[in-house]
Gaussian input, Z-matrix of N, CA and C with variables (Angstrom, degrees):
# hf/3-21g

backbone

0 1
 N
 C     1     B1
 C     2     B2     1     A1
 N     3     B3     2     A2     1     D1
 C     4     B4     3     A3     2     D2
 C     5     B5     4     A4     3     D3
 N     6     B6     5     A5     4     D4
 C     7     B7     6     A6     5     D5
 C     8     B8     7     A7     6     D6
 N     9     B9     8     A8     7     D7
 C    10    B10     9     A9     8     D8
 C    11    B11    10    A10     9     D9
 N    12    B12    11    A11    10    D10
 C    13    B13    12    A12    11    D11
 C    14    B14    13    A13    12    D12
 N    15    B15    14    A14    13    D13
 C    16    B16    15    A15    14    D14
 C    17    B17    16    A16    15    D15
 N    18    B18    17    A17    16    D16
 C    19    B19    18    A18    17    D17
 C    20    B20    19    A19    18    D18
 N    21    B21    20    A20    19    D19
 C    22    B22    21    A21    20    D20
 C    23    B23    22    A22    21    D21
 N    24    B24    23    A23    22    D22
 C    25    B25    24    A24    23    D23
 C    26    B26    25    A25    24    D24
 N    27    B27    26    A26    25    D25
 C    28    B28    27    A27    26    D26
 C    29    B29    28    A28    27    D27
 N    30    B30    29    A29    28    D28
 C    31    B31    30    A30    29    D29
 C    32    B32    31    A31    30    D30
 N    33    B33    32    A32    31    D31
 C    34    B34    33    A33    32    D32
 C    35    B35    34    A34    33    D33
 N    36    B36    35    A35    34    D34
 C    37    B37    36    A36    35    D35
 C    38    B38    37    A37    36    D36
 N    39    B39    38    A38    37    D37
 C    40    B40    39    A39    38    D38
 C    41    B41    40    A40    39    D39
 N    42    B42    41    A41    40    D40
 C    43    B43    42    A42    41    D41
 C    44    B44    43    A43    42    D42
 N    45    B45    44    A44    43    D43
 C    46    B46    45    A45    44    D44
 C    47    B47    46    A46    45    D45
 N    48    B48    47    A47    46    D46
 C    49    B49    48    A48    47    D47
 C    50    B50    49    A49    48    D48
 N    51    B51    50    A50    49    D49
 C    52    B52    51    A51    50    D50
 C    53    B53    52    A52    51    D51
 N    54    B54    53    A53    52    D52
 C    55    B55    54    A54    53    D53
 C    56    B56    55    A55    54    D54
 N    57    B57    56    A56    55    D55
 C    58    B58    57    A57    56    D56
 C    59    B59    58    A58    57    D57
 N    60    B60    59    A59    58    D58
 C    61    B61    60    A60    59    D59
 C    62    B62    61    A61    60    D60
 N    63    B63    62    A62    61    D61
 C    64    B64    63    A63    62    D62
 C    65    B65    64    A64    63    D63
 N    66    B66    65    A65    64    D64
 C    67    B67    66    A66    65    D65
 C    68    B68    67    A67    66    D66
 N    69    B69    68    A68    67    D67
 C    70    B70    69    A69    68    D68
 C    71    B71    70    A70    69    D69
 N    72    B72    71    A71    70    D70
 C    73    B73    72    A72    71    D71
 C    74    B74    73    A73    72    D72
 N    75    B75    74    A74    73    D73
 C    76    B76    75    A75    74    D74
 C    77    B77    76    A76    75    D75
 N    78    B78    77    A77    76    D76
 C    79    B79    78    A78    77    D77
 C    80    B80    79    A79    78    D78
 N    81    B81    80    A80    79    D79
 C    82    B82    81    A81    80    D80
 C    83    B83    82    A82    81    D81
 N    84    B84    83    A83    82    D82
 C    85    B85    84    A84    83    D83
 C    86    B86    85    A85    84    D84
 N    87    B87    86    A86    85    D85
 C    88    B88    87    A87    86    D86
 C    89    B89    88    A88    87    D87
 N    90    B90    89    A89    88    D88
 C    91    B91    90    A90    89    D89
 C    92    B92    91    A91    90    D90
 N    93    B93    92    A92    91    D91
 C    94    B94    93    A93    92    D92
 C    95    B95    94    A94    93    D93
 N    96    B96    95    A95    94    D94
 C    97    B97    96    A96    95    D95
 C    98    B98    97    A97    96    D96
 N    99    B99    98    A98    97    D97
 C   100   B100    99    A99    98    D98
 C   101   B101   100   A100    99    D99
 N   102   B102   101   A101   100   D100
 C   103   B103   102   A102   101   D101
 C   104   B104   103   A103   102   D102
 N   105   B105   104   A104   103   D103
 C   106   B106   105   A105   104   D104
 C   107   B107   106   A106   105   D105
 N   108   B108   107   A107   106   D106
 C   109   B109   108   A108   107   D107
 C   110   B110   109   A109   108   D108
 N   111   B111   110   A110   109   D109
 C   112   B112   111   A111   110   D110
 C   113   B113   112   A112   111   D111
 N   114   B114   113   A113   112   D112
 C   115   B115   114   A114   113   D113
 C   116   B116   115   A115   114   D114
 N   117   B117   116   A116   115   D115
 C   118   B118   117   A117   116   D116
 C   119   B119   118   A118   117   D117
 N   120   B120   119   A119   118   D118
 C   121   B121   120   A120   119   D119
 C   122   B122   121   A121   120   D120
 N   123   B123   122   A122   121   D121
 C   124   B124   123   A123   122   D122
 C   125   B125   124   A124   123   D123
 N   126   B126   125   A125   124   D124
 C   127   B127   126   A126   125   D125
 C   128   B128   127   A127   126   D126
 N   129   B129   128   A128   127   D127
 C   130   B130   129   A129   128   D128
 C   131   B131   130   A130   129   D129
 N   132   B132   131   A131   130   D130
 C   133   B133   132   A132   131   D131
 C   134   B134   133   A133   132   D132
 N   135   B135   134   A134   133   D133
 C   136   B136   135   A135   134   D134
 C   137   B137   136   A136   135   D135
 N   138   B138   137   A137   136   D136
 C   139   B139   138   A138   137   D137
 C   140   B140   139   A139   138   D138
 N   141   B141   140   A140   139   D139
 C   142   B142   141   A141   140   D140
 C   143   B143   142   A142   141   D141
 N   144   B144   143   A143   142   D142
 C   145   B145   144   A144   143   D143
 C   146   B146   145   A145   144   D144
 N   147   B147   146   A146   145   D145
 C   148   B148   147   A147   146   D146
 C   149   B149   148   A148   147   D147
 N   150   B150   149   A149   148   D148
 C   151   B151   150   A150   149   D149
 C   152   B152   151   A151   150   D150
 N   153   B153   152   A152   151   D151
 C   154   B154   153   A153   152   D152
 C   155   B155   154   A154   153   D153
 N   156   B156   155   A155   154   D154
 C   157   B157   156   A156   155   D155
 C   158   B158   157   A157   156   D156
 N   159   B159   158   A158   157   D157
 C   160   B160   159   A159   158   D158
 C   161   B161   160   A160   159   D159
 N   162   B162   161   A161   160   D160
 C   163   B163   162   A162   161   D161
 C   164   B164   163   A163   162   D162
 N   165   B165   164   A164   163   D163
 C   166   B166   165   A165   164   D164
 C   167   B167   166   A166   165   D165
 N   168   B168   167   A167   166   D166
 C   169   B169   168   A168   167   D167
 C   170   B170   169   A169   168   D168
 N   171   B171   170   A170   169   D169
 C   172   B172   171   A171   170   D170
 C   173   B173   172   A172   171   D171
 N   174   B174   173   A173   172   D172
 C   175   B175   174   A174   173   D173
 C   176   B176   175   A175   174   D174
 N   177   B177   176   A176   175   D175
 C   178   B178   177   A177   176   D176
 C   179   B179   178   A178   177   D177
 N   180   B180   179   A179   178   D178
 C   181   B181   180   A180   179   D179
 C   182   B182   181   A181   180   D180
 N   183   B183   182   A182   181   D181
 C   184   B184   183   A183   182   D182
 C   185   B185   184   A184   183   D183
 N   186   B186   185   A185   184   D184
 C   187   B187   186   A186   185   D185
 C   188   B188   187   A187   186   D186
 N   189   B189   188   A188   187   D187
 C   190   B190   189   A189   188   D188
 C   191   B191   190   A190   189   D189
 N   192   B192   191   A191   190   D190
 C   193   B193   192   A192   191   D191
 C   194   B194   193   A193   192   D192
 N   195   B195   194   A194   193   D193
 C   196   B196   195   A195   194   D194
 C   197   B197   196   A196   195   D195
 N   198   B198   197   A197   196   D196
 C   199   B199   198   A198   197   D197
 C   200   B200   199   A199   198   D198
 N   201   B201   200   A200   199   D199
 C   202   B202   201   A201   200   D200
 C   203   B203   202   A202   201   D201
 N   204   B204   203   A203   202   D202
 C   205   B205   204   A204   203   D203
 C   206   B206   205   A205   204   D204
 N   207   B207   206   A206   205   D205
 C   208   B208   207   A207   206   D206
 C   209   B209   208   A208   207   D207
 N   210   B210   209   A209   208   D208
 C   211   B211   210   A210   209   D209
 C   212   B212   211   A211   210   D210
 N   213   B213   212   A212   211   D211
 C   214   B214   213   A213   212   D212
 C   215   B215   214   A214   213   D213
 N   216   B216   215   A215   214   D214
 C   217   B217   216   A216   215   D215
 C   218   B218   217   A217   216   D216
 N   219   B219   218   A218   217   D217
 C   220   B220   219   A219   218   D218
 C   221   B221   220   A220   219   D219
 N   222   B222   221   A221   220   D220
 C   223   B223   222   A222   221   D221
 C   224   B224   223   A223   222   D222
 N   225   B225   224   A224   223   D223
 C   226   B226   225   A225   224   D224
 C   227   B227   226   A226   225   D225
 N   228   B228   227   A227   226   D226
 C   229   B229   228   A228   227   D227
 C   230   B230   229   A229   228   D228
 N   231   B231   230   A230   229   D229
 C   232   B232   231   A231   230   D230
 C   233   B233   232   A232   231   D231
 N   234   B234   233   A233   232   D232
 C   235   B235   234   A234   233   D233
 C   236   B236   235   A235   234   D234
 N   237   B237   236   A236   235   D235
 C   238   B238   237   A237   236   D236
 C   239   B239   238   A238   237   D237
 N   240   B240   239   A239   238   D238
 C   241   B241   240   A240   239   D239
 C   242   B242   241   A241   240   D240
 N   243   B243   242   A242   241   D241
 C   244   B244   243   A243   242   D242
 C   245   B245   244   A244   243   D243
 N   246   B246   245   A245   244   D244
 C   247   B247   246   A246   245   D245
 C   248   B248   247   A247   246   D246
 N   249   B249   248   A248   247   D247
 C   250   B250   249   A249   248   D248
 C   251   B251   250   A250   249   D249
 N   252   B252   251   A251   250   D250
 C   253   B253   252   A252   251   D251
 C   254   B254   253   A253   252   D252
 N   255   B255   254   A254   253   D253
 C   256   B256   255   A255   254   D254
 C   257   B257   256   A256   255   D255
 N   258   B258   257   A257   256   D256
 C   259   B259   258   A258   257   D257
 C   260   B260   259   A259   258   D258
 N   261   B261   260   A260   259   D259
 C   262   B262   261   A261   260   D260
 C   263   B263   262   A262   261   D261
 N   264   B264   263   A263   262   D262
 C   265   B265   264   A264   263   D263
 C   266   B266   265   A265   264   D264
 N   267   B267   266   A266   265   D265
 C   268   B268   267   A267   266   D266
 C   269   B269   268   A268   267   D267
 N   270   B270   269   A269   268   D268
 C   271   B271   270   A270   269   D269
 C   272   B272   271   A271   270   D270
 N   273   B273   272   A272   271   D271
 C   274   B274   273   A273   272   D272
 C   275   B275   274   A274   273   D273
 N   276   B276   275   A275   274   D274
 C   277   B277   276   A276   275   D275
 C   278   B278   277   A277   276   D276
 N   279   B279   278   A278   277   D277
 C   280   B280   279   A279   278   D278
 C   281   B281   280   A280   279   D279
 N   282   B282   281   A281   280   D280
 C   283   B283   282   A282   281   D281
 C   284   B284   283   A283   282   D282
 N   285   B285   284   A284   283   D283
 C   286   B286   285   A285   284   D284
 C   287   B287   286   A286   285   D285
 N   288   B288   287   A287   286   D286
 C   289   B289   288   A288   287   D287
 C   290   B290   289   A289   288   D288
 N   291   B291   290   A290   289   D289
 C   292   B292   291   A291   290   D290
 C   293   B293   292   A292   291   D291
 N   294   B294   293   A293   292   D292
 C   295   B295   294   A294   293   D293
 C   296   B296   295   A295   294   D294

   B1=1.4430
   B2=1.5157
   B3=1.3060
   B4=1.4474
   B5=1.5186
   B6=1.3157
   B7=1.4726
   B8=1.5139
   B9=1.3002
   B10=1.4554
   B11=1.5346
   B12=1.3194
   B13=1.4691
   B14=1.5280
   B15=1.3296
   B16=1.4644
   B17=1.5203
   B18=1.3330
   B19=1.4669
   B20=1.5327
   B21=1.3111
   B22=1.4658
   B23=1.5208
   B24=1.3363
   B25=1.4656
   B26=1.5208
   B27=1.3112
   B28=1.4618
   B29=1.5321
   B30=1.3223
   B31=1.4606
   B32=1.5271
   B33=1.3088
   B34=1.4650
   B35=1.5260
   B36=1.3243
   B37=1.4663
   B38=1.5232
   B39=1.3110
   B40=1.4529
   B41=1.5175
   B42=1.3284
   B43=1.4601
   B44=1.5185
   B45=1.3383
   B46=1.4543
   B47=1.5207
   B48=1.3255
   B49=1.4644
   B50=1.5195
   B51=1.3252
   B52=1.4641
   B53=1.5280
   B54=1.3105
   B55=1.4639
   B56=1.5249
   B57=1.3173
   B58=1.4603
   B59=1.5220
   B60=1.3196
   B61=1.4566
   B62=1.5233
   B63=1.3219
   B64=1.4532
   B65=1.5268
   B66=1.3151
   B67=1.4625
   B68=1.5220
   B69=1.3315
   B70=1.4598
   B71=1.5221
   B72=1.3208
   B73=1.4595
   B74=1.5228
   B75=1.3410
   B76=1.4644
   B77=1.5356
   B78=1.3116
   B79=1.4618
   B80=1.5207
   B81=1.3326
   B82=1.4663
   B83=1.5260
   B84=1.3173
   B85=1.4656
   B86=1.5292
   B87=1.3113
   B88=1.4618
   B89=1.4965
   B90=1.3279
   B91=1.4557
   B92=1.5273
   B93=1.3145
   B94=1.4586
   B95=1.5255
   B96=1.3083
   B97=1.4550
   B98=1.5210
   B99=1.3173
   B100=1.4697
   B101=1.5204
   B102=1.3053
   B103=1.4584
   B104=1.5284
   B105=1.3503
   B106=1.4618
   B107=1.5256
   B108=1.3057
   B109=1.4638
   B110=1.5224
   B111=1.3125
   B112=1.4640
   B113=1.5185
   B114=1.3175
   B115=1.4653
   B116=1.5179
   B117=1.3279
   B118=1.4552
   B119=1.5145
   B120=1.3101
   B121=1.4621
   B122=1.5181
   B123=1.3170
   B124=1.4524
   B125=1.5179
   B126=1.3082
   B127=1.4670
   B128=1.5310
   B129=1.3000
   B130=1.4643
   B131=1.5311
   B132=1.2933
   B133=1.4613
   B134=1.5162
   B135=1.3293
   B136=1.4660
   B137=1.5252
   B138=1.3240
   B139=1.4640
   B140=1.5241
   B141=1.3156
   B142=1.4590
   B143=1.5342
   B144=1.3287
   B145=1.4664
   B146=1.5313
   B147=1.3437
   B148=1.4641
   B149=1.5279
   B150=1.3260
   B151=1.4681
   B152=1.5231
   B153=1.3222
   B154=1.4609
   B155=1.5261
   B156=1.3404
   B157=1.4704
   B158=1.5291
   B159=1.3336
   B160=1.4660
   B161=1.5253
   B162=1.3279
   B163=1.4650
   B164=1.5283
   B165=1.3272
   B166=1.4629
   B167=1.5356
   B168=1.3291
   B169=1.4637
   B170=1.5216
   B171=1.3073
   B172=1.4625
   B173=1.5324
   B174=1.3148
   B175=1.4646
   B176=1.5251
   B177=1.3190
   B178=1.4640
   B179=1.5250
   B180=1.3364
   B181=1.4627
   B182=1.5276
   B183=1.3180
   B184=1.4664
   B185=1.5225
   B186=1.3149
   B187=1.4603
   B188=1.5272
   B189=1.3190
   B190=1.4628
   B191=1.5202
   B192=1.3289
   B193=1.4651
   B194=1.5236
   B195=1.3181
   B196=1.4728
   B197=1.5281
   B198=1.3333
   B199=1.4614
   B200=1.5265
   B201=1.3057
   B202=1.4647
   B203=1.5271
   B204=1.3242
   B205=1.4519
   B206=1.5124
   B207=1.3292
   B208=1.4641
   B209=1.5243
   B210=1.3173
   B211=1.4591
   B212=1.5252
   B213=1.3012
   B214=1.4600
   B215=1.5256
   B216=1.3176
   B217=1.4617
   B218=1.5237
   B219=1.3248
   B220=1.4586
   B221=1.5250
   B222=1.3178
   B223=1.4599
   B224=1.5228
   B225=1.3170
   B226=1.4691
   B227=1.5187
   B228=1.3261
   B229=1.4601
   B230=1.5269
   B231=1.3288
   B232=1.4649
   B233=1.5219
   B234=1.3187
   B235=1.4582
   B236=1.5295
   B237=1.3213
   B238=1.4641
   B239=1.5226
   B240=1.3297
   B241=1.4670
   B242=1.5248
   B243=1.3289
   B244=1.4647
   B245=1.5259
   B246=1.3274
   B247=1.4638
   B248=1.5331
   B249=1.3283
   B250=1.4705
   B251=1.5197
   B252=1.3274
   B253=1.4630
   B254=1.5253
   B255=1.3274
   B256=1.4646
   B257=1.5167
   B258=1.3189
   B259=1.4620
   B260=1.5291
   B261=1.3321
   B262=1.4625
   B263=1.5209
   B264=1.3248
   B265=1.4647
   B266=1.5270
   B267=1.3286
   B268=1.4620
   B269=1.5271
   B270=1.3260
   B271=1.4708
   B272=1.5254
   B273=1.3209
   B274=1.4646
   B275=1.5248
   B276=1.3222
   B277=1.4675
   B278=1.5269
   B279=1.3346
   B280=1.4540
   B281=1.5372
   B282=1.3179
   B283=1.4673
   B284=1.5203
   B285=1.3208
   B286=1.4449
   B287=1.5115
   B288=1.3007
   B289=1.4634
   B290=1.5273
   B291=1.3160
   B292=1.4729
   B293=1.5062
   B294=1.3174
   B295=1.4542
   B296=1.4132
   A1=111.64
   A2=116.47
   A3=119.02
   A4=115.04
   A5=118.06
   A6=120.37
   A7=110.59
   A8=115.56
   A9=120.18
   A10=108.14
   A11=117.76
   A12=120.68
   A13=113.93
   A14=118.58
   A15=119.71
   A16=111.10
   A17=117.42
   A18=120.43
   A19=110.48
   A20=116.67
   A21=120.86
   A22=109.74
   A23=116.94
   A24=119.28
   A25=112.40
   A26=118.19
   A27=119.80
   A28=112.31
   A29=117.85
   A30=121.06
   A31=113.54
   A32=117.66
   A33=121.41
   A34=111.19
   A35=115.99
   A36=121.52
   A37=110.17
   A38=116.05
   A39=121.07
   A40=110.10
   A41=114.93
   A42=121.81
   A43=108.39
   A44=115.55
   A45=122.02
   A46=108.74
   A47=116.00
   A48=121.93
   A49=106.65
   A50=116.25
   A51=119.90
   A52=109.92
   A53=115.38
   A54=121.88
   A55=107.28
   A56=114.95
   A57=120.71
   A58=109.17
   A59=115.59
   A60=122.40
   A61=108.79
   A62=115.40
   A63=118.26
   A64=108.43
   A65=114.92
   A66=121.70
   A67=110.12
   A68=115.83
   A69=120.44
   A70=109.89
   A71=116.00
   A72=122.04
   A73=107.54
   A74=118.04
   A75=119.95
   A76=113.24
   A77=117.56
   A78=121.24
   A79=113.46
   A80=117.44
   A81=119.96
   A82=108.81
   A83=114.84
   A84=119.39
   A85=111.12
   A86=115.98
   A87=118.29
   A88=113.08
   A89=115.64
   A90=123.05
   A91=108.80
   A92=114.89
   A93=120.08
   A94=107.83
   A95=115.74
   A96=120.41
   A97=112.38
   A98=114.43
   A99=122.23
   A100=109.86
   A101=115.35
   A102=122.25
   A103=107.63
   A104=117.86
   A105=119.41
   A106=113.48
   A107=114.94
   A108=122.88
   A109=105.27
   A110=116.24
   A111=119.30
   A112=110.82
   A113=114.01
   A114=120.31
   A115=107.37
   A116=114.73
   A117=120.58
   A118=108.46
   A119=115.22
   A120=121.38
   A121=106.97
   A122=116.00
   A123=120.70
   A124=110.99
   A125=115.46
   A126=120.61
   A127=108.56
   A128=116.07
   A129=122.11
   A130=108.75
   A131=115.43
   A132=119.98
   A133=112.09
   A134=116.33
   A135=120.27
   A136=111.30
   A137=116.72
   A138=119.87
   A139=111.27
   A140=116.68
   A141=120.89
   A142=110.00
   A143=116.82
   A144=120.69
   A145=111.31
   A146=116.39
   A147=119.77
   A148=111.08
   A149=116.79
   A150=120.15
   A151=110.65
   A152=116.40
   A153=119.58
   A154=111.78
   A155=116.13
   A156=121.34
   A157=112.39
   A158=115.67
   A159=122.53
   A160=113.07
   A161=116.04
   A162=120.98
   A163=109.31
   A164=115.94
   A165=118.82
   A166=109.56
   A167=115.56
   A168=121.08
   A169=111.98
   A170=118.29
   A171=121.55
   A172=110.76
   A173=116.91
   A174=120.51
   A175=110.87
   A176=116.76
   A177=120.91
   A178=109.71
   A179=118.03
   A180=121.44
   A181=111.12
   A182=117.32
   A183=120.66
   A184=111.09
   A185=117.20
   A186=121.08
   A187=110.10
   A188=117.12
   A189=121.37
   A190=111.30
   A191=117.05
   A192=121.37
   A193=112.44
   A194=117.46
   A195=121.17
   A196=113.29
   A197=116.59
   A198=119.75
   A199=111.45
   A200=115.80
   A201=122.20
   A202=110.11
   A203=115.92
   A204=120.86
   A205=115.73
   A206=117.64
   A207=120.28
   A208=110.25
   A209=116.37
   A210=122.67
   A211=107.50
   A212=116.71
   A213=121.45
   A214=110.79
   A215=115.53
   A216=120.28
   A217=110.77
   A218=116.58
   A219=119.75
   A220=111.15
   A221=117.96
   A222=121.04
   A223=110.82
   A224=116.64
   A225=120.50
   A226=110.82
   A227=117.00
   A228=121.13
   A229=110.98
   A230=117.20
   A231=120.75
   A232=110.96
   A233=117.18
   A234=121.45
   A235=110.85
   A236=116.72
   A237=120.31
   A238=111.07
   A239=117.05
   A240=120.93
   A241=109.70
   A242=117.23
   A243=121.76
   A244=112.01
   A245=116.83
   A246=121.61
   A247=111.98
   A248=117.41
   A249=123.59
   A250=112.80
   A251=116.38
   A252=120.45
   A253=112.01
   A254=115.70
   A255=121.80
   A256=106.90
   A257=117.33
   A258=119.22
   A259=111.09
   A260=115.11
   A261=121.38
   A262=111.77
   A263=117.04
   A264=119.89
   A265=111.11
   A266=116.78
   A267=120.08
   A268=111.18
   A269=116.70
   A270=120.16
   A271=109.93
   A272=117.34
   A273=120.36
   A274=111.37
   A275=117.19
   A276=120.51
   A277=110.81
   A278=116.02
   A279=120.37
   A280=112.30
   A281=116.95
   A282=121.09
   A283=114.47
   A284=117.60
   A285=120.41
   A286=111.12
   A287=115.08
   A288=120.99
   A289=110.33
   A290=115.32
   A291=119.56
   A292=108.42
   A293=114.30
   A294=115.99
   A295=112.47
   D1=-5.82
   D2=175.96
   D3=85.81
   D4=7.99
   D5=178.75
   D6=-80.68
   D7=140.89
   D8=173.53
   D9=-72.71
   D10=141.16
   D11=-177.58
   D12=-55.28
   D13=-36.06
   D14=-178.61
   D15=-64.00
   D16=-29.49
   D17=177.53
   D18=-68.23
   D19=-37.07
   D20=178.74
   D21=-68.24
   D22=-49.45
   D23=-175.75
   D24=-67.51
   D25=-28.30
   D26=179.82
   D27=-81.13
   D28=-20.97
   D29=-177.10
   D30=-103.12
   D31=-20.72
   D32=-172.51
   D33=-94.72
   D34=124.60
   D35=175.25
   D36=-90.91
   D37=-38.20
   D38=-179.56
   D39=179.03
   D40=178.97
   D41=-179.34
   D42=-130.76
   D43=136.55
   D44=177.81
   D45=-117.24
   D46=135.22
   D47=171.57
   D48=-121.22
   D49=136.58
   D50=-176.77
   D51=-139.04
   D52=144.67
   D53=171.59
   D54=-133.95
   D55=148.27
   D56=176.23
   D57=-105.32
   D58=133.16
   D59=178.56
   D60=-113.09
   D61=145.86
   D62=174.24
   D63=-65.74
   D64=135.07
   D65=-176.58
   D66=-91.38
   D67=133.90
   D68=177.63
   D69=-65.68
   D70=137.89
   D71=175.90
   D72=-97.24
   D73=112.90
   D74=-177.22
   D75=-65.02
   D76=-16.70
   D77=-177.95
   D78=-94.13
   D79=-1.52
   D80=179.04
   D81=-148.64
   D82=179.04
   D83=-179.58
   D84=-93.88
   D85=23.82
   D86=-176.33
   D87=-129.45
   D88=-153.04
   D89=-178.47
   D90=-116.13
   D91=151.86
   D92=174.62
   D93=-150.43
   D94=113.31
   D95=-179.89
   D96=85.80
   D97=-171.56
   D98=-179.23
   D99=-132.91
   D100=156.25
   D101=175.96
   D102=-135.64
   D103=134.81
   D104=-176.94
   D105=-88.96
   D106=151.18
   D107=166.24
   D108=-126.73
   D109=138.14
   D110=-176.59
   D111=-142.78
   D112=153.89
   D113=170.28
   D114=-126.14
   D115=146.19
   D116=178.47
   D117=-130.19
   D118=134.45
   D119=175.29
   D120=-121.95
   D121=113.42
   D122=177.61
   D123=-84.79
   D124=155.34
   D125=179.85
   D126=-74.24
   D127=110.34
   D128=178.61
   D129=-105.76
   D130=172.99
   D131=176.35
   D132=-60.92
   D133=-41.28
   D134=179.68
   D135=-63.88
   D136=-43.09
   D137=178.76
   D138=-68.00
   D139=-39.47
   D140=178.86
   D141=-59.70
   D142=-45.66
   D143=179.18
   D144=-63.02
   D145=-41.57
   D146=-179.82
   D147=-62.80
   D148=-42.85
   D149=179.31
   D150=-66.26
   D151=-42.94
   D152=178.43
   D153=-63.25
   D154=-30.00
   D155=177.11
   D156=-85.15
   D157=5.40
   D158=178.85
   D159=61.05
   D160=41.60
   D161=176.79
   D162=-63.71
   D163=151.26
   D164=178.09
   D165=-80.30
   D166=172.72
   D167=-174.73
   D168=-60.09
   D169=-38.19
   D170=-179.66
   D171=-64.42
   D172=-42.76
   D173=178.64
   D174=-64.34
   D175=-43.35
   D176=179.42
   D177=-62.17
   D178=-42.38
   D179=179.30
   D180=-63.31
   D181=-40.99
   D182=178.55
   D183=-62.51
   D184=-40.94
   D185=178.14
   D186=-66.03
   D187=-44.80
   D188=179.92
   D189=-59.14
   D190=-40.18
   D191=-178.25
   D192=-65.10
   D193=-21.39
   D194=179.07
   D195=-90.75
   D196=-6.10
   D197=-177.40
   D198=-70.99
   D199=145.21
   D200=179.22
   D201=-58.26
   D202=132.06
   D203=176.77
   D204=83.34
   D205=-2.81
   D206=-178.74
   D207=-70.04
   D208=134.10
   D209=172.78
   D210=-135.07
   D211=126.55
   D212=-178.28
   D213=-71.40
   D214=165.90
   D215=174.18
   D216=-56.70
   D217=-40.92
   D218=-179.63
   D219=-64.36
   D220=-41.57
   D221=177.50
   D222=-62.01
   D223=-43.07
   D224=177.38
   D225=-63.70
   D226=-40.42
   D227=178.34
   D228=-64.19
   D229=-39.65
   D230=177.72
   D231=-63.37
   D232=-34.26
   D233=175.12
   D234=-64.31
   D235=-38.62
   D236=177.15
   D237=-65.47
   D238=-36.73
   D239=175.82
   D240=-63.66
   D241=-46.34
   D242=-179.38
   D243=-60.86
   D244=-28.96
   D245=178.67
   D246=-89.23
   D247=5.39
   D248=-178.13
   D249=58.79
   D250=31.69
   D251=176.91
   D252=-89.69
   D253=-24.28
   D254=175.12
   D255=-151.30
   D256=-174.59
   D257=-178.77
   D258=-132.69
   D259=172.19
   D260=-176.59
   D261=-61.12
   D262=-38.86
   D263=-179.73
   D264=-60.90
   D265=-40.12
   D266=179.69
   D267=-69.01
   D268=-40.15
   D269=178.27
   D270=-62.72
   D271=-43.52
   D272=178.75
   D273=-66.34
   D274=-35.04
   D275=177.63
   D276=-62.72
   D277=-41.26
   D278=-175.58
   D279=-83.80
   D280=-45.27
   D281=-174.62
   D282=-100.00
   D283=-11.89
   D284=-176.08
   D285=92.94
   D286=171.18
   D287=-178.28
   D288=-67.97
   D289=148.03
   D290=174.29
   D291=-74.37
   D292=151.23
   D293=176.06
   D294=147.73

């Protein structure tokens, strides 16, 4: 987009990614409503340096995954499965197969 990296790091607080999953209906064998799963990556010193160094998207993602408190969309979705709010089939439908 032609932006200088310092403009991105000075303006960006963080990035949120969200997906909605169909919510299991405990009273039937189907779904009723939606439940969100989200991941948030805050601007840390490590990420700021990577952006200023013009790291590619893969490098930035690897750094973000190592940040304290980071949980991926898949991890959040697995938590929803553990709470019986959705199921594996729905997670795979939305996020794709694990692997």
